[in-house]
C-alpha positions as CSV (number, residue, x, y, z in Angstrom):
1,M,0.0,0.0,0.0
2,R,1.3,3.4,-0.9
3,I,-0.2,6.1,1.2
4,E,0.2,9.9,1.5
5,P,2.3,11.5,4.2
6,F,0.5,11.9,7.4
7,Q,0.7,15.7,7.7
8,L,-0.3,16.2,11.3
9,E,1.9,13.3,12.7
10,R,5.0,14.7,10.8
11,W,4.2,18.1,12.1
12,M,3.8,16.9,15.7
13,T,6.8,15.1,15.7
14,T,8.9,17.9,14.7
15,Y,8.0,19.9,17.8
16,E,6.2,17.7,20.5
17,M,9.4,16.7,22.4
18,D,10.8,20.2,22.7
19,A,7.8,22.6,22.9
20,R,7.3,24.0,26.5
21,W,3.6,24.7,26.1
22,D,1.8,22.1,24.2
23,I,-1.8,23.0,23.8
24,A,-2.2,21.3,20.6
25,E,-2.5,17.8,22.4
26,S,-5.4,15.7,21.6
27,G,-5.5,14.1,25.0
28,I,-5.5,14.7,28.6
29,F,-2.4,15.4,30.6
30,P,-0.5,12.1,30.9
31,L,-0.5,9.9,34.1
32,S,2.8,8.4,35.2
33,T,3.2,4.7,36.1
34,R,3.4,5.7,39.8
35,E,0.1,7.5,39.5
36,I,-1.6,4.4,37.9
37,I,-0.3,2.3,40.9
38,A,-1.7,5.0,43.3
39,L,-5.2,4.6,41.8
40,L,-5.4,1.4,43.8
41,P,-6.4,1.2,47.4
42,P,-3.4,1.7,49.7
43,E,-3.2,-1.9,51.0
44,E,-3.1,-3.1,47.2
45,R,-0.4,-0.9,45.8
46,A,2.6,-2.8,47.1
47,S,1.6,-6.3,45.7
48,A,0.5,-4.6,42.5
49,L,3.8,-2.9,42.1
50,D,5.6,-6.3,42.7
51,R,3.4,-7.9,40.0
52,I,4.5,-5.2,37.7
53,L,8.1,-5.4,38.4
54,D,8.3,-9.2,38.6
55,L,6.3,-9.6,35.2
56,R,8.3,-11.7,32.8
57,L,8.3,-9.7,29.4
58,G,7.5,-12.4,27.0
59,Y,4.9,-12.3,24.5
60,S,1.4,-11.7,25.6
61,E,-1.9,-13.2,24.3
62,A,-2.1,-12.0,20.8
63,R,-5.8,-10.7,21.2
64,G,-5.0,-9.0,24.4
65,S,-5.4,-10.6,27.8
66,E,-8.8,-12.1,28.6
67,E,-8.8,-9.9,31.7
68,L,-8.5,-6.7,29.6
69,R,-10.9,-7.9,27.0
70,S,-13.4,-8.7,29.5
71,L,-13.2,-5.4,31.2
72,I,-13.8,-3.6,27.9
73,A,-16.5,-5.9,26.7
74,A,-18.4,-5.1,30.0
75,T,-18.7,-1.5,28.9
76,Y,-20.9,-2.5,25.7
77,R,-24.3,-4.0,25.6
78,E,-24.3,-7.8,25.1
79,T,-20.6,-8.0,24.2
80,S,-18.3,-10.9,24.8
81,P,-14.4,-10.8,25.1
82,D,-14.3,-12.7,21.9
83,E,-15.7,-9.6,20.2
84,V,-12.9,-7.4,21.4
85,L,-9.4,-7.1,20.0
86,V,-6.9,-5.1,21.8
87,T,-4.8,-3.2,19.4
88,T,-1.7,-0.8,19.4
89,G,-3.9,2.2,19.8
90,A,-7.0,3.0,18.1
91,I,-5.0,3.9,15.0
92,E,-4.2,0.2,14.5
93,A,-7.7,-0.8,15.2
94,N,-9.1,1.6,12.4
95,F,-6.3,0.5,10.1
96,L,-7.2,-3.2,10.5
97,L,-10.9,-2.6,10.1
98,F,-10.3,-0.4,6.8
99,N,-8.1,-3.1,5.3
100,E,-10.4,-6.1,6.2
101,L,-13.8,-4.5,5.3
102,L,-13.0,-2.2,2.3
103,S,-11.9,-3.0,-1.4
104,P,-10.8,-0.7,-4.3
105,G,-13.9,1.1,-5.7
106,D,-16.0,0.9,-2.4
107,R,-18.0,3.9,-1.7
108,V,-17.1,5.3,1.9
109,V,-18.6,8.3,3.6
110,I,-16.1,9.8,6.0
111,V,-16.6,12.8,8.4
112,D,-14.5,15.9,7.3
113,P,-12.4,17.6,8.7
114,A,-10.8,14.4,10.4
115,Y,-7.9,12.9,12.0
116,Q,-6.2,12.1,8.6
117,Q,-6.0,8.4,9.0
118,L,-9.7,8.0,8.7
119,Q,-9.6,9.4,5.1
120,S,-6.0,8.6,3.9
121,V,-6.2,4.8,4.5
122,A,-9.3,4.5,2.6
123,R,-8.0,6.6,-0.3
124,A,-4.8,4.4,-0.3
125,I,-7.0,1.2,-0.6
126,G,-8.6,2.9,-3.6
127,C,-12.1,3.6,-2.3
128,D,-14.4,6.2,-3.6
129,V,-14.3,8.5,-0.6
130,A,-17.2,11.0,-0.1
131,L,-16.6,13.5,2.5
132,W,-19.4,14.5,5.1
133,S,-18.4,18.0,5.9
134,L,-18.8,19.8,9.3
135,R,-18.6,23.5,8.3
136,A,-17.7,26.4,10.6
137,Q,-20.5,28.6,9.4
138,D,-22.8,26.0,10.8
139,G,-20.9,25.7,14.2
140,F,-19.4,22.5,13.2
141,R,-22.5,20.5,13.3
142,F,-23.2,17.1,11.8
143,D,-25.7,17.5,8.9
144,L,-27.7,14.2,8.7
145,D,-29.4,15.4,5.4
146,E,-26.0,15.8,3.8
147,L,-25.2,12.2,5.0
148,R,-28.4,11.0,3.4
149,R,-27.4,12.6,0.0
150,L,-23.8,11.3,0.3
151,A,-24.7,7.6,1.2
152,T,-25.8,6.4,-2.1
153,P,-26.7,2.8,-3.0
154,G,-23.5,0.7,-3.1
155,T,-22.0,2.5,0.0
156,R,-19.9,0.0,2.0
157,M,-19.0,2.0,5.3
158,I,-19.9,5.3,7.0
159,V,-17.1,6.6,9.1
160,L,-17.7,8.9,12.0
161,N,-15.8,10.2,15.0
162,T,-17.7,11.7,18.0
163,P,-16.9,13.6,20.0
164,H,-15.0,15.0,16.9
165,N,-11.5,15.5,16.3
166,P,-10.6,18.4,15.6
167,T,-13.8,20.4,16.2
168,G,-15.3,19.0,19.4
169,A,-18.7,18.4,17.7
170,M,-21.0,15.5,19.0
171,L,-23.8,13.3,17.7
172,N,-26.5,12.5,20.3
173,D,-28.1,9.2,20.6
174,E,-30.9,10.0,18.2
175,D,-28.5,11.2,15.6
176,L,-26.4,8.0,16.0
177,R,-29.4,5.8,15.6
178,E,-30.3,7.7,12.5
179,V,-26.8,7.2,11.1
180,Y,-27.1,3.4,11.9
181,A,-30.5,3.3,10.1
182,I,-29.0,5.0,7.0
183,A,-26.1,2.4,7.1
184,E,-28.4,-0.5,7.8
185,K,-30.7,0.3,4.9
186,L,-27.6,0.2,2.5
187,D,-26.2,-3.0,4.1
188,A,-23.2,-0.9,5.0
189,W,-20.9,-0.9,8.1
190,V,-20.8,2.0,10.6
191,L,-17.3,2.6,12.0
192,S,-17.3,4.9,14.8
193,D,-14.0,6.2,16.1
194,E,-14.7,6.9,19.8
195,A,-11.5,8.0,20.9
196,Y,-13.0,10.5,23.1
197,R,-15.5,8.2,25.1
198,W,-16.2,9.3,28.6
199,L,-14.9,12.8,27.9
200,D,-18.3,14.6,28.5
201,L,-17.8,18.3,29.4
202,P,-19.2,20.6,32.1
203,G,-22.4,22.2,30.9
204,Q,-22.9,20.0,27.9
205,P,-25.2,17.2,27.3
206,P,-23.8,13.6,28.2
207,L,-22.1,11.4,25.4
208,A,-24.3,9.2,23.6
209,P,-23.7,5.4,24.1
210,P,-21.1,3.7,22.0
211,M,-22.3,3.0,18.4
212,R,-21.6,-0.8,18.8
213,D,-24.7,-0.9,21.2
214,I,-27.1,0.1,18.4
215,G,-26.8,-2.8,16.0
216,P,-24.8,-5.7,14.3
217,R,-23.5,-3.6,11.7
218,A,-22.0,-1.0,14.0
219,I,-18.3,-1.2,15.1
220,S,-16.6,0.8,17.8
221,T,-12.9,1.7,18.3
222,G,-11.5,3.2,21.5
223,T,-8.2,4.1,23.1
224,F,-6.3,4.6,26.3
225,S,-4.6,7.6,24.9
226,K,-7.2,10.3,25.1
227,P,-9.6,9.7,27.9
228,F,-7.2,7.9,30.3
229,G,-4.1,10.1,29.6
230,L,-2.1,7.1,28.7
231,P,-0.8,7.6,25.1
232,G,2.4,5.8,26.0
233,L,0.8,2.5,26.6
234,R,0.0,2.4,22.9
235,T,-3.1,0.5,23.7
236,G,-6.6,0.6,22.0
237,W,-9.3,-1.8,20.8
238,L,-12.0,-2.6,18.6
239,V,-15.5,-4.1,19.3
240,A,-17.2,-5.9,16.3
241,P,-19.0,-9.1,15.3
242,E,-16.7,-12.0,16.3
243,E,-16.0,-12.8,12.6
244,I,-14.7,-9.3,12.0
245,V,-12.5,-9.5,15.1
246,R,-11.0,-12.8,14.0
247,R,-10.2,-11.3,10.5
248,C,-8.5,-8.2,11.9
249,W,-6.6,-10.4,14.3
250,G,-5.4,-12.4,11.5
251,L,-4.2,-9.3,9.6
252,R,-2.5,-8.0,12.8
253,D,-0.4,-11.1,12.8
254,Y,1.7,-9.4,10.0
255,V,1.7,-6.1,11.7
256,S,2.3,-5.9,15.4
257,L,1.5,-9.6,16.4
258,S,0.4,-8.8,19.8
259,P,0.1,-5.9,22.5
260,G,2.8,-5.4,25.0
261,K,2.6,-7.5,28.0
262,L,3.6,-4.5,30.4
263,N,1.1,-2.3,28.6
264,D,-1.7,-4.8,29.0
265,A,-1.1,-5.2,32.8
266,L,-1.1,-1.4,33.4
267,A,-4.2,-0.9,31.2
268,V,-6.1,-3.5,33.2
269,I,-5.4,-1.5,36.3
270,A,-6.3,2.0,34.6
271,F,-9.6,0.5,33.2
272,E,-10.6,-1.0,36.4
273,Q,-9.9,2.5,38.0
274,R,-11.4,4.5,35.2
275,D,-13.9,6.3,37.5
276,Q,-11.0,8.0,39.3
277,I,-9.3,8.9,36.0
278,V,-12.5,10.3,34.5
279,A,-12.7,12.4,37.8
280,R,-9.2,13.7,37.2
281,T,-9.9,14.5,33.5
282,R,-13.1,16.7,34.5
283,E,-11.2,18.5,37.1
284,I,-8.5,19.5,34.5
285,V,-11.1,20.5,31.9
286,A,-13.2,22.4,34.4
287,E,-10.3,24.5,35.3
288,N,-9.0,25.1,31.6
289,L,-12.4,25.8,29.9
290,P,-13.0,29.2,31.9
291,V,-9.3,30.1,31.1
292,A,-10.1,29.6,27.4
293,A,-13.3,31.4,27.5
294,R,-11.7,34.5,29.0
295,W,-8.7,34.3,26.8
296,F,-11.0,34.1,23.7
297,A,-13.0,37.1,25.0
298,E,-10.1,39.3,25.8
299,N,-8.6,38.6,22.1
300,A,-11.9,38.5,20.3
301,D,-10.7,41.1,17.8
302,I,-8.1,38.5,16.4
303,V,-9.2,35.0,17.4
304,S,-12.4,33.1,17.8
305,W,-13.6,29.4,18.4
306,T,-16.6,27.3,18.8
307,P,-16.1,25.6,22.2
308,P,-16.1,21.9,22.1
309,R,-19.3,20.1,22.9
310,G,-17.5,16.9,23.9
311,G,-13.9,15.6,24.0
312,L,-11.0,17.9,24.3
313,L,-10.4,19.8,20.9
314,G,-11.6,22.8,19.1
315,L,-10.6,24.8,16.2
316,M,-9.3,28.4,16.8
317,R,-9.9,30.8,14.0
318,Y,-7.4,33.7,13.8
319,G,-7.7,36.9,11.8
320,L,-4.0,37.2,10.6
321,D,-3.4,36.9,6.8
322,I,-0.7,34.1,7.4
323,P,-0.9,30.3,6.5
324,S,-1.6,28.1,9.4
325,L,1.4,26.0,9.0
326,Q,3.7,29.1,8.8
327,L,2.1,30.3,12.1
328,A,2.1,27.0,13.9
329,N,5.8,26.8,13.1
330,R,6.5,30.2,14.2
331,L,4.6,29.6,17.6
332,A,6.7,26.4,18.1
333,E,10.1,27.7,17.3
334,E,9.9,31.2,18.7
335,Y,7.4,31.0,21.5
336,G,7.6,27.3,22.5
337,V,3.9,26.9,22.0
338,M,2.3,24.0,20.1
339,L,-1.0,24.6,18.2
340,A,-1.6,22.4,15.3
341,P,-2.0,23.9,11.9
342,G,-5.5,23.8,10.5
343,S,-3.9,23.0,7.1
344,A,-3.4,19.4,8.5
345,F,-7.1,19.0,8.6
346,G,-7.9,20.8,5.3
347,Y,-9.0,23.8,7.3
348,E,-6.8,26.8,6.5
349,G,-6.9,29.9,8.7
350,H,-7.4,27.8,11.9
351,L,-5.2,26.1,14.6
352,R,-6.4,23.0,16.5
353,I,-6.4,23.7,20.2
354,G,-6.5,21.1,23.0
355,I,-7.9,21.8,26.5
356,G,-6.4,18.8,28.2
357,N,-2.9,19.8,29.4
358,S,-2.2,20.7,32.9
359,P,-3.7,24.1,33.7
360,D,-0.4,25.9,34.3
361,V,0.7,24.7,30.9
362,F,-2.6,25.6,29.3
363,A,-2.8,29.0,30.6
364,E,0.8,30.0,29.6
365,G,0.4,28.5,26.3
366,L,-2.4,30.9,25.8
367,R,-0.6,33.9,27.0
368,Q,2.3,33.2,24.8
369,T,0.0,32.7,21.8
370,A,-1.5,36.0,22.5
371,R,2.1,37.6,22.6
372,C,2.9,36.0,19.2
373,L,-0.4,37.2,17.6
374,R,-0.1,40.8,18.9
375,E,3.7,41.0,17.7
376,L,2.6,39.9,14.4
377,E,-0.1,42.4,14.4
378,R,2.3,45.2,15.4
379,A,4.7,44.1,12.7
380,G,2.1,44.7,10.0
381,A,0.5,41.4,9.3
382,P,-2.9,42.1,8.0
383,I,-6.0,41.4,10.1
384,E,-9.2,40.4,8.5
385,A,-11.5,42.4,10.9
386,S,-14.6,41.8,9.0
387,S,-14.2,37.9,8.9
388,M,-13.4,37.9,12.6
389,A,-16.6,39.8,13.4
390,R,-18.5,37.2,11.4
391,A,-16.8,34.3,13.0
392,S,-17.7,35.6,16.5
393,A,-21.1,36.7,15.8
């Protein structure tokens, strides 16, 4: 398979290890191994640490341990461990599903903008990709009428992501059921990338149940990276009919073979204690959201955004006449701030902002961003005043 360069990941790799204030990050502030162990009751920590330290680092069960698969399965309706495959992040889960379920020429409807993998892998397979657009002028909302127009006879799969990366848009339970009904009528699959499961936000409606719970042609993928703050575990999963799980498992024999044994053991602890992790996430977000609201209000002449309705991401629109990649590079290289270029999502004139980093990093990252934008303004970079007024109206 020949596939186009992954623009976002190439850009992130350039700066993410050196930037002081990463407010482009798509997940919550990461936990340490010590903090994972500390989630356990005090009387269990020493023995758990001993088990981790004494773990023989041989190959693990290829599907993921039965313990971990059982924990994941229990969060879905009428799902068995055999309908779960533990993967190297949700990115591997999506890759396996695309390659097992799609063939050249298949029509696939995919949300746009999107994490590039969701579109690029389907294109590399040779699919007929139709983009289901979320538009800034509509407040980045899913338009089900547009989906009905795009999902023509012969559609093989509908691909969605809710809460959405990079806009923070959401589909509610009724919407998801309508998406499923559209797919079912066409005998198509629905692949729902649920990387932001459990990440509902203060003052916003609760998240809808996972797509997999709706019907047999629905597939859900998930990850420990975003909601758990554990991207370094490189652990995700897919939940699908057992036949599909076995096919993906067979393909994965040629890719990563199995999850890491240590990763699996730590993931079990984190999943068992996820209520504590979700509470931690909500505390961070509850502190960062008001800071963001004040900052956008103070700088409304030059930036605007649609606050996320779920998850941790939004798109920041800026009023300077400068390409987003150039601006993102300048922020990273001269100000130590990471804000991802909108061009990596096909959305020029925007930067992706994440609200999940530690509150001190988040607040300082915004301060440095304002400094950069004001210095560019003083240096004579044109400001699109009328368009900023429209964006904030």
